[in-house]
N, C-alpha and C positions, 0 to 999 in steps of 0.2 A: 470569438474564437480565441483560451486561454489557455495554452499549450503550460502554463505551470499547475494549472489546478488540474491540470487531467490525471486520472491512476493508472499507471502502467501495470497490467499483470506481468507475469511469468511468461508471455512468451518472449521467444527470437524469433526475427525475421535474417532470413537468408537473403542476398545480392547476390545478386550473378552479372554476365554481364550478356553476352547471347546464349539463352538458354530454354531447352536439354540441346545436348552437343552429341553427336556420334561419338567424338574422342573424349569426353567426359564422364564416363563411365561411371571413375571413382567417385564423384559427388553424386551420383545418381545414387549408390550404395549408401555413403554418410548419408543422402540426408533422409534415404529409407530404415534406416536403422534407428539414426534420433528420431524419425516420428515415431516409429516401433515403440520406444522407450518415454518419449516425450508427449507427444503429440499436440504439440502445444508451441509450432514454427509455423511461419508464411513464409514463402518467395515471392520473391520480388525480382527480374529479368528484366534489363535495359531493353531488350529487343528480342522478337522470337527468330527463329533460326529458318533455313527453308525446310520442307518437309522432309523428313526421314522417317525411317522403320522404326519403330518404339518395341517394346513389352508388354504387356497389360499393365503391368504394373508403373510403369512411366505412363503409360498412356491417364491411369487415374489420375499420375501426380499430377499431369500439365494439365489440367480442370482448373486447378486451385494455382497456379502461377500470374501474380496481378504483374501487368508488363507494362513501363514506362513509358515508351514507345512503341506509336504513334502517339505525344500529347493530344487531350482536347486542352482546345487554347482558354475557353472561358473557365477551365477550375487552373488551367495553368499559372493566368494573369492572377487569377483571385487568390491564389495562395502565395504568391508572389507581393503582394500589394500589404497581403497580410504581416508574411512576415517581415516588408520596410517598415509599417507602421507599427506593432510590435516592440520593433529593438532594431533602428537604423543602424547606430552604428557595428553592432555584432553581423550583420545582416553584410553592410561595406566594406565591413574591418574581414571576414572571412573571403569575401569575394578577391578584397586586395590581398590578403594574405596566400592567396592560392594561385593569382595569375601574377604576380611576385615572384616565386619562385623560380628554381632555375629550369628553362625550356631550352631544348637546344633548337628548335626549329618557332616561328611562329604559328603554324600549325598546330606546332605540341600545345603554344598557348590557347590555340583557339580551342580546340578540344577539351582542353580543359575548364574554360566556361561553360561548352556545353556540359561538361559532366557537372558543373553545378548547379545548372537550373533543373538538370536531371534528378541531381539530389533534393532541391529544393522541391521537385515535383513530386518526390516519394516520399516528401514528409507527409502529407493528410494520408495516403496510406497506410503508412507505417503506425500514425498515431492512431486513428482508426479502430485497429487490429490491439491497440493496446500493448505491445511493443517494449520491454523494457531493456533489450538489449539487439546489437545488430551485426552479423557477420557477413564479410564481405570476404567469396572465393575467387580468386587473385588479387595481386598486389597493383592492380590496374585503376582501370573507368569505375568500376564494383565498390573499389576503395575509397575514391574521389567523394562519389553517391552516399557512401558510409558514412564516412567522416563529416559532411555536409548535415546528411538529415540529422545526425546522432547531435551536431555540437548545434544544430537549431530543438529538436525536443529533449535537450539534454540529459539525455542515456548517454551509455558508453559503447563503443562498437570495437571490434576485434576484426581479424582479418585469419587466411593462409593463403601462404606465398610458397607458389609454385617454383617454374623454370624461366618459362622466356618472359614473365613477367619481372623477374630479378635482373637476369642477367643480358636483355633485348633489349635496348634504350628506355631503362626506367626512370619515370616524373617522377618526382618529389618521394621516392622510397622511404629514403629516409624519419619527412614528414608524418610520411604515412603512419612509420613503425611505430615511431615516438609518442602519436595521438592515441593510437590502439592501446586499447583496456589491456590485449594479450595478443600475441602472435604466434599463430604456429606454424610450421612449415614440414614436407614429407621428406626430408631424409639429413644426417646428421651433414651432409656434405652443405647444404643449404644454410643449417644451422650455422655453420662454425663462419660461413661467409656471411651471413647477416651479423650476427654477433659482430664480430671483428669492425663490420661499415659502419653500423650505429651503436656500438654500444650496449645495445639493449640484450633484455633475455629473450631468447626466443626454444618455445616450445616445438618439440621433436613429437609429432603426433605421425603415424606412416597412415598410409591409406591400407584398404583391406579387403577383402572381398569374404559375401559369405560361403561358406564352404559347401555349403547344403546345394549350391548350385554348379559347383563343380564337378565331375564324373572323374573316376581312379580309374584312367584306363588303360595304363600301365605301359608296361613295356609286350610292344605288337610280335607275338609268335608267329605270325605267315610268314611265309617266306614270298609273297608274290612279288612281284617285282613291276616297276618302277616302285623306290621306298619314296615316301615323302617327306622333303623338307621343307618347315612352316617359317614364314614370317609375317609379322602385323605390326604396319604402322601406317602413318599417312605417309604419305609421296615427298616427305621434304630433305632437306641436307641432310640437318642431322641425322635422324638414318641411316645413313650410312647405307643405301642399297648396292650405290656402281660397287660398295668394296663385296658386300653377297655376292654378287652379279658376277665380279671377277672370280670369285673364290668358286663359283661355281664351273667357269671357263676351264680352270683349274683341277676342277675333282672330276670333270669329263673327260679331262686330256689322258686320266688318273685311270678312266676304265671303267669309273662308278655307273652305275645305273640309278636314277632317280629323276625325278620330276621337283623341283622349288617353284612353290606358289607363293606370292605375296600378296598377302589379303592391303586395301588401305587406297585412298586416291588423295591425289595433290599435286603442286606445279611442277615437280620434279618428274613426270609422269612420260613426255616426251623426251629428256635426256636419256633414261631408264630404256626406255622403246630401242632407242637408238644405238645403246649398249645393248643390249638385248640382239639388234641384230647384227653389230658392229662383230658379236665374237659366235653368231648362227647358233644361237641359243634358244630360238622362237620353239621349239621341241621341249625345250629343258626349264625353262624358265620362265613361269607363268604371273599375271599384272592380275591379278582377279577385282578388281575395282572395291569400293565400298561395300561393304556388309555389315546387319545388323549386329551385334554385341551375342545378345543369341545363337547365331550361325558362327560366328567364331568360336564359341565355346562349343559347341558341336563336331569343329573342324578340326580340332586338338587330339581325337579320336583317331583319326587316319595319320597321323606323324611320327614319324621314327623318329626327327628330332628338331625343335623350335630353336630359331637361330635370330638374334637382333644386333644388327652391326654398327653401335649406337656410334658419333663422332660427335667434335665437337666445330657449329656451323661455324660462318666467315664474319655471321654479324653476330657471331655470340652465344646463339641458339644453344641449348643444348636439353636432353631427358632429364630427371628425376631421378627417380625408381619407374620405370615403365609398367603401367598396371598389366601388359599383356605378359612381362614376365612373370607375374604372380598369377595370374590364369593359368599360364601354361605349366608352370611347376605346381600349382594346386592339382593340378590335372595327373601326374606325373609323367609327363612331358620331358624328356630330358634336354637342359638350355644348354647354349652356345652364345657369350654375349662379349661384350668387351670393357678394361678396365679405367673407366671414366665415370666420372659423376656421383651419383648414388649409386650405381649398378653395385659394386663391391659388398656393398651393404647388405645386400639378399643374395650375391651369390658366394659364395666362397668356392676359389678355385680348386677344383681335384675333389670336391667336398659333393656339393648339391647342384654343381653346373661348372662350365669349362668359359675362362677368362681370355682373352687376345688382346693384343696393343688394339688401339683405335687404327683404321685407315689403315690396317695389313694383309689384304687378302690372301697373301701364304699363310700367314696364324690361319687365317683364319678356314682355309682351306685343310690344314693340318689337323684342327682341333674337330672340323667337322668330322674328317676319314677318319681318325681318330675311334671318334664315337662308333661311326657305321660299322666298323671295322670288329668291335668288340661287348656281345652284348650284356656281358657283364657288368661291364665299368656303366653303361647305359642305363642296368638297373640297381645300382647304388646309388647312382646320381638325381634319378627318377626319385626313389623315393626317399635321398636326404632332401631331396626340391620339396617335395609333398611337405614333410617335417617342419621344414623352415617355415612354408606358409601357415602351417595352424598355430606355430608357436610367436610368431612374430606379425602377422599378416591375416589375420583373422578380423573380419570387421566387427565386430560384436563383441571382442575384445578392445583393442584397437580405441571404435569409439570411446570406452567408459573414461577412457582421457578427454576428450573433449569438451564431454558433458560434464565431468567434474571443474574444467575450467568457466565453462556457462554458466553453473552453480555457485563461482565465487564472485562473481558481474553484479 
């Protein structure tokens, strides 16, 4: 096996962690949009997810994903022996470089060791598909795999940084960014932070959605009660659902007739259930659990308003621009969220949505009641929200920025 003589075509390998995943529809849309335009990408994921419901397009995509784990031991040993024999200095030098970087714990360092070997195992997968560039989604384990494989194959890699991979105990973030051909991120908020941290140029590429997937529901003219207040997100601290529940308690005390449905699953479920019980909101706030993205999109047609009460988590986790805000605004549902992270980049307060301070249930309840009481404002915000998505978050426009970067590698 002679890597130097291998001719690399124009294929790009996408490297991901656990994929596909119920909460990464923004990556699905990016990959599908690129596939339509280039038809020359391959997908490599580190591990398979637990089974969940996917749409027809995703089912077709899943058939072409190549998984690193579980490894086949004979090919794994073979590729590592070859890499050592061909260039022992590069092999052990790269291994030493990775393990000698700052890690907060011994467990983190051990994980980096595992990711190094995942990267060596990915070398043959990438080589035999004539790939000339690797792109990692998330600046985490996927970026380590991309860095390792690119170094051995003498090709370039890039990465997209998102949110928790930046702010929650990042490992070797500077090294991953400085060794990449280019780095993109999905908010100006992230871009400023990363450029200040690393001194490197970071490209802003907003996520997007195919507008053909969104139905224009507009403002509901029915007088049917109760109205639906909808929220969607993982049941995690950063989503701020306790403040939404407390705001619902205030709304109910003010005499409003509504149902608040929260779609999603996560570690905070039991705490949220207790809060719902403590406020006697069992008949008002519904935790619907996880559903497919198609069902989420269908659910927007019943919503009078959409609320997402994002906050900074204690472990520094945070949202960027939540994909569900793009979906709701694209469906012409009036939205309310918080003045935090990248959210003000999509919502201009009073123009295409309402913004309140994070962790403030009274301000949230006031914004919700203000919208419920004023159909004219609902209509204005809903229409302007759709215009915002058409201008800034159309996947078919935004993907051109990424393709231009790929073409320069």
